[in-house]
C-alpha positions as CSV (number, residue, x, y, z in Angstrom):
1,M,-58.4,44.9,100.8
2,K,-61.3,43.7,102.4
3,I,-61.7,44.7,106.0
4,I,-64.0,42.3,108.2
5,I,-65.3,43.8,111.0
6,L,-67.1,42.1,114.4
7,H,-68.9,44.4,116.3
8,D,-68.6,43.2,120.0
9,A,-72.0,44.5,121.3
10,D,-74.4,43.5,119.2
11,A,-72.6,40.5,117.2
12,R,-72.9,42.1,113.7
13,I,-70.5,41.6,111.0
14,E,-69.4,43.9,108.2
15,Y,-67.4,43.4,105.1
16,L,-65.6,46.7,103.9
17,D,-64.0,46.5,100.4
18,V,-61.6,49.2,100.2
19,A,-59.4,50.5,97.7
20,D,-55.5,49.6,99.3
21,H,-54.7,53.9,98.5
22,L,-57.4,54.8,100.8
23,I,-56.2,53.1,103.8
24,G,-52.5,54.1,103.7
25,S,-50.4,52.6,106.5
26,D,-53.1,52.4,109.7
27,I,-56.2,50.5,109.4
28,E,-57.2,51.8,112.6
29,E,-56.9,55.4,111.8
30,F,-59.2,54.7,108.2
31,L,-61.6,53.0,110.8
32,T,-62.1,55.7,113.0
33,R,-62.3,58.3,110.1
34,Q,-65.0,56.0,108.5
35,G,-67.0,56.1,112.3
36,F,-66.1,52.9,113.6
37,S,-65.4,52.5,117.4
38,V,-62.0,50.6,117.7
39,N,-62.8,49.7,121.1
40,N,-65.6,48.2,120.4
41,I,-65.0,46.2,117.3
42,T,-62.8,43.1,116.2
43,W,-61.5,43.2,112.9
44,L,-59.2,41.3,110.1
45,V,-57.9,42.3,106.9
46,T,-58.1,39.4,103.8
47,S,-57.8,39.6,100.4
48,A,-60.2,36.7,99.5
49,D,-63.1,37.6,97.9
50,H,-65.0,34.5,99.3
51,I,-64.5,33.9,103.0
52,P,-65.2,30.5,104.1
53,V,-67.8,30.2,107.0
54,V,-68.6,27.1,109.2
55,Y,-71.6,27.0,111.3
56,H,-71.9,24.8,114.1
57,K,-75.2,23.4,115.7
58,Y,-75.2,21.9,119.3
59,D,-78.2,20.2,121.0
60,I,-79.4,17.6,122.5
61,D,-81.8,14.2,120.5
62,R,-85.1,14.3,122.0
63,K,-85.3,10.8,121.9
64,T,-81.8,9.5,122.8
65,G,-81.1,12.3,125.1
66,E,-77.6,12.4,123.5
67,A,-75.7,15.5,122.6
68,T,-75.6,16.2,119.0
69,H,-73.2,18.3,116.8
70,T,-74.2,19.5,113.3
71,Q,-72.0,21.7,111.3
72,R,-72.5,23.1,107.5
73,E,-70.0,24.9,105.5
74,A,-71.1,28.3,103.4
75,E,-69.0,31.6,102.2
76,L,-69.1,35.0,103.5
77,K,-69.2,37.0,100.0
78,D,-70.7,39.4,97.9
79,L,-74.0,38.0,96.7
80,T,-76.4,39.3,94.6
81,I,-80.2,39.1,95.5
82,H,-80.9,36.1,93.6
83,G,-78.0,34.5,94.8
84,Q,-79.1,34.9,98.6
85,L,-82.3,33.9,97.5
86,L,-81.1,30.4,95.9
87,A,-78.5,30.4,98.9
88,L,-81.3,30.7,101.1
89,Q,-83.6,28.1,99.6
90,H,-81.1,25.6,99.4
91,R,-80.1,25.8,103.5
92,E,-84.0,25.5,103.8
93,Q,-84.4,22.5,101.6
94,D,-81.0,20.8,103.5
95,E,-82.7,21.6,106.8
96,L,-85.9,20.3,105.9
97,K,-84.3,17.1,104.6
98,A,-82.0,16.4,107.9
99,A,-85.3,17.2,110.1
100,L,-87.2,14.6,107.9
101,R,-84.4,12.2,108.4
102,K,-84.3,12.8,112.2
103,Y,-88.1,12.9,113.2
104,G,-89.8,11.0,110.6
105,T,-90.5,7.5,109.9
106,E,-88.8,5.8,106.9
107,V,-91.1,4.6,104.9
108,D,-90.5,3.1,101.0
109,G,-87.0,4.4,100.6
110,G,-88.6,8.0,101.7
111,F,-89.8,9.7,105.0
112,E,-93.0,10.1,106.2
113,V,-94.1,12.9,109.1
114,H,-97.4,13.0,110.5
115,F,-99.2,16.7,111.8
116,E,-101.5,17.3,114.2
117,G,-103.1,20.6,112.5
118,E,-100.3,22.6,111.5
119,Q,-97.8,21.1,114.2
120,P,-95.8,18.0,113.3
121,I,-95.9,15.0,115.7
122,V,-92.6,14.2,116.8
């Protein structure tokens, strides 16, 4: 059984993978025995190994002043360190591509960004 815990105080997520026979019939009692304060958490039970997560970002476009909304999908799963690194690299590459398209100047089928020192000029 998988238990996802959201800590209300600090917005931290924990993912517990627990053998069913250890829980018994009362999940809150099990969580209390493990040291969780059930008054300060929100929890849900799932049998899935991979939990889909959708990240939303709301902002204001600097050029147009219009509200923007972007989203990306990922999974909450038990990754290896290598897997986490690859996921981070792919996310950073996607964010860099999006920033280049948003703030760069299109040149010969690509995008160009000018810098002043180490800061991009937008």
